[in-house]
N, C-alpha and C positions, 0 to 999 in steps of 0.2 A: 741319346749322344749326339741328335741334332741340334736340342734347343740348348746345351752348355757352346758348343760351337761357334752357332749363330752369338751369344751373350758375347762370347771371349771376341769375336770378331767387329761387334757394334762396341764392345767399350774400347779395341785397340784404335778404333778409329777415332770414337768420341775421348775419350781419358785419358789414354798414355800420352796424348802433349800436355794435357795440363798437369799430369802426376809429373811428369819429368819436369815442368816448370816447379812446380811444388819444391821439389826433392832438390833442386839445380841452386832454388836458392838457399836451401840450407846446406848445400854441400862442397857449392862454388862452382862458378862455369869450368874450372879448370878441370872436373870430374864430370864433367858433360858425357863424355864415353863410356863411362864407370855407371853414372845415372840412366842411359837409355839400356846397358846392360841388363840392373836391375828390374827396370819396366818392365824389357822381352819377358825376363826370367820368370816376373810375378803372371804375364798373360800365358806362357806354358804351365805353369803350375796349376792357373783357372783351370785349362782345358783338362786337367789330369784331376784334378780334384773336384770341382763342379760333376764331373762325368758320373762320378762315384758317390758322390754325398750329394748331388743336388747343389743348385745355385743358392745360395746364400741371400739372406735381405734386404741386405744393403751390397748389393756387387761392386759399387764404385768403390767404397770405405774399403771393403776386402781387398782390393786390390790395391790400395792404396796403403794399405800396412802390411801385407806381402812383401810391396817395393822398398817400402821404408825401413823391412825388418833387414831384409836382403842387402838394403845401404849400410847398414848398421854393422851387419857380418861384414860385409865387404872394407869398411872403414876399420874396424877391429883388425882385420889383416893384414891394413898396412900399416900398422900400428899408429898413427895420426890423430890420436883422440881428444888432443888438446882443446880443439875449437869447434871442430866441426859434429862431435859425436854429442857432445850437450845440448846442442840446439836442434839433432835430430830426435834424437831419445827424448826430449821435454814435450811431455804429454803423449807417450805411445801408447798409455793405458786405454786409450779414449777410444769410446767404438762405434763413435760415429763416422760418416766419412768427411773427408776436409771441406770446411766451413769454406767459401771466398773471400780470402783475405781482404783487407779495406785499409790504403796503404796513404802515409800523409802526402808522399810525393807524386810524381805527376799520372803516370799511366798505373791503374791497379786493376787489370788482367793479366791474371801470371801468362796465361801463353803469348797474348801481345806482347808482354815486357819482355820473354825470351824474345821473341822475334825480331824484336830489335837488337838485343844482344851477339843474337846470331848476322844479323848485318853491319856487324861493326865495320868501319870504315877502312880498316887495316886489313880485313882482308878480301881477297882477289874475289871480286863481283862475284863468279864464277861458282865458287868456290859455295860465298854467301845463302848464295839461291840453293844450292845441293844440300846443304846443311841443314838448313830450314828446314825443309820437303822430308828430309829422312828424319829429324826430332822433333818436329811441331807436328807435322801433318800424317805421322807413322806412313809413308811410303816407302815400298821396298825398292831396291838398287835397282831394279829391273823397270820400274815403274819410272822412276827419276830419269832414268836412262830415255824413256821414251817420249816423256813429257818433254826432255831438253835436247830429245833428236841427237844422241851420242850414246856413244859407249858404256854398258856396265864396267869397266875397267875406269874409263874417265870419273866417272860418278864416284866411284870407291876414292878415286884420288884426292878430287875436289875436297870429299867431306874429311878424309882424312887432312888435308891442308887446312881446311876451316879450324878444326879440331886442334890442332897443333898449333895456329897461329895465335888463339885463344888462349891458350894454355901458357905460352911465351910471352905473354900480353898479361895475363895474369886478371882479365876482367870479371869488375863485381857484376852482383845480379841488379844493383840500385838503377833508377832509371836515368838512360844520359841528358846531358845537360840540353836545353831544345834547342842549338846551333846543332850537335851530335844528332837528334831526334829528327831534323830537316835534313842532314846530311844523310840519314839511313830510310828516307822516307821512301825513294824508288826503288827500293830491292825490295823493301819490307810489302810494295805495291805489285811489285814481280810475283814476289810467294801465295800471296791472295790470288792475284788472277789463275797462277798454275793451278793452285788449289780449285779452285771452282772452275777452269776448262776440264780437269781430272772427270773432277766428277759431271759435269757437263757430260763427257765423254772418255768413259772411260776404259783403259785400255787392260785392264786387268779384270777376271772375275766373271761372275754369269752375268751381271747388269750391267746395261746399258749406260744406264745415271745412276750415280750414285749422290743421292738428295743428301746425305750426311752431310760429304765433305762439299757441297752445295754453300748447305743452311753454315756449315763453320766458319766458309768464306763470309760469305755476308755478315756474319755476326762479327767478326773481325773488322770487315770495312767498315759498319756501322758504328762499332765503338771508335774506332776511329777516327770516324768523319766528326764524332759527337766531341774527339778533343779538339783543344788548339791547333794544335802541329798537323791537324787533317781537315781542318776545316779549309782545305784547296778544292781548286777544279778536277785537279787527277782522281782526287778521293772520290769526290760527285760524281765524275764519269764513271768510273769503274761500278760504283753501286749502279748506275743510270744502266750500263751492258747487263750486269749478272741480272737485273730484273727483266730485262727484256727479253734474256733467255729461260730465267724460268718461267716466264708469263708463259712457256710454249712446251714444257716439261708434261703434261698431262698429253696434250695431242702426239708428241714424237714416239709414240710406244701406241701400239693395238691393246685388245685383250693379252693377247699370246704372249706381249712383251717383246713382239717382234717391233723394230726399228721402222718408222713411218717418214720418210722422205717430204722437205718441206713443201712438194710442189701438190703433197696428196693429203697435209692435213689438214684436220677438220678447224678454221678459224675459228668455229664457236667455241673451239675447248678450249681457249688460248683463255688467260684468266689477266683481266682487262682491269683486273683492281690494280695488278702487278704492273701493268704496262704503264698504269697512269701514275703509279709511284715512282716508277722508275722514270718516267716523263718529266716529274717534280725535279729528279735527280739530276736530269740533263738541262733541266733551266739554270740549276744552282753552278751545272759547271761551266755554263757561257759567261759567266763573270771574269773581267779581263780580257787577256790577251792569248793565255796559255792556252795550245791545243797537244794534247797528248796522245799516241796513241789509241786510248782509253775513249777520248772521245770521240776519234773516226768509229772505232769498231761501234762504241754507241749508235752512234748515228745511221753506221749500216743496219745495223739489228733494229731501228726505226725505222728504213725505211722497207724491212720486210713485213712490221709487226702493221704499219698504215695501208699499206695495200691490200685493198677489197678482196685480192685474191693472186695467185700465183702468177698468173698470165698478167695482172696490172702491175705489176712491180717494176718501179721506175729504175730500169736496169742499168740505164746510162748514168743516174746519179748515183749507185753502187758501184760502177765500173769507176768514175770519178773520186767517188770516197777509197776504193782500194789502191789508186794512184796515190793520192796522195799517204795514205798508211807505207805504200813501198818506199814511198821517199824518209819518211820519219822513222819508219820502224820495218826496215824489210826481213824478210825473213822468208825462207821456202815456203812455210805457210800461208804468207801472203801471197806469193806466187802464186802456188798452188788455186786460191780461192780468188783469183783476179780473173786467172783463168776460165774457172768456172762462170763467173759474171758475166767477162766479154762471153762467151759462148751464145749463155741466153740474150745479150745484146746482138751482135753479128754472125751467129752460127754456131756450130759446135766446130767447124773447121778452123773456125779462128782461133777457139778454144785452145785445139791442140795443135797448132802453131805456135801458142805460145810456148807450152809446156815443153814441145820439141826444139822452141831454141836453147831453152838453158842448157849450158854445158853439163856434161854427165857429172862432173865432180860434184859442181852442186847443188844435186837430187841429195836431199836425206836418204841415207841406205837402212833400210830395212823398217823403213816408212811404210806400212801399207798404203797410208791414204793416197799415196802419189799413181802407184798404179791399179787402183779405184776409181779413181778420174779420171786415168788414161781410157781403162776401159768404157768407162759413162760414155765418154766422147764417140771412142768408135763405135760402140752399140745406136748411137742417136745419129751415127753418118751410113748404118747400116752395116759396117767391118764387123761383122760376129766374129769372125777367126782373131782377130785382132782382140777385141773385147774380151775373148774367152782367155786370150794367151794372158791377159794385163789382167783380169779378176784371179787368174787360178797363180799369179803371183802375190797379189795383195792376199789372196786368200792364206798362203803359205806363213806370210808374217804376220798376221792376225792373231789375236789373243785372246779375243770375248766371243763367249757363246753365240749373242746377239749379232756382229758383226762376219759372225762365219757364217749362221744361219742366211744373214741377209744376202752373201756372195754368193752362196750356192743358188736362193732363186734366183739370181742374176744370171748365174753360169745356165739355170734351168732356161731363161730366156733365150739366150743365145743360142741353147742346141736346139730351141723350136723355131727359132729364126724370126 
């Protein structure tokens, strides 16, 4: 049972967005919700069937054919065969998995094309991102809510609002005109950034780093950078940022899968080929006078990579970069990270003062990272009771095994003084 379940989880992350994109091209964007439903049903069938009969030789092809057949049945029930069904049924007897299609227009990758469709400029910005994370990235409502620091109810409303708007507009699946692509680029980059961030710091499941999500985010960004629309500094800066973080993946976990803080990481385990590639992307991003959040965050990541040791980090420069980031892309996470940097520059009391000055209504609800940092700063001040109280609050909001184990160990340190 464990092998089929693991495979279904694997294909849910790797193939669901691609299958959704392929079927949406045949059925039309107005049937996007139906496509998502049949792909989800195909994954459920895979779990049931593979557990009884074993895993097929071509799992991806099996999922595609099952989802396609479910889509055909759904259209038949709609009694709307005239246009969509002939295209969808064509080649239904083919037993191989769908090959990567080639198009004469600008974007040849199906998921990337659908990502631009989801980011239609007539859809509210917050709804575009929620829809893309749900449809293409396979995120659950809870995962999207944690990524966007909002509630699950808000996420559901945003996704439905986006679907309704695309249906009203009767949006096609063809590649938008260059001007429209440029208008949607910021939203597309936001989705890729959140996809990578969710992989770097998974908020759900048993593993703290989801390499599959990170790899897909980098694949989409590289494909975007190879396209004329994506040959811009923001895309290059995002690729640099992702490369600097990916270089440290192996050092972020010990042999038991336990989280290792940056200050305790073995820097010899960092992947310097990744860092060199990221430096090349960062150099390309410096062309022109555009400054985005990706530039600044890549600069912060580079400061950590170039420091010979944690103690030798240029914290003054890191704080300066966070101050710039707070001006061009303010967010609760930026505020939190800036306070951490200040604590290493001026001491934990200074970092705690920064956080305590934030109005309560500006603190993200149900985000465990906030009390976790407050606990860490109190611990460094020797205020163990305050640290324990904050870490217990963080523990109540934590949804991953690795984070729970990490906080449990910090609480043990508190109790031992």
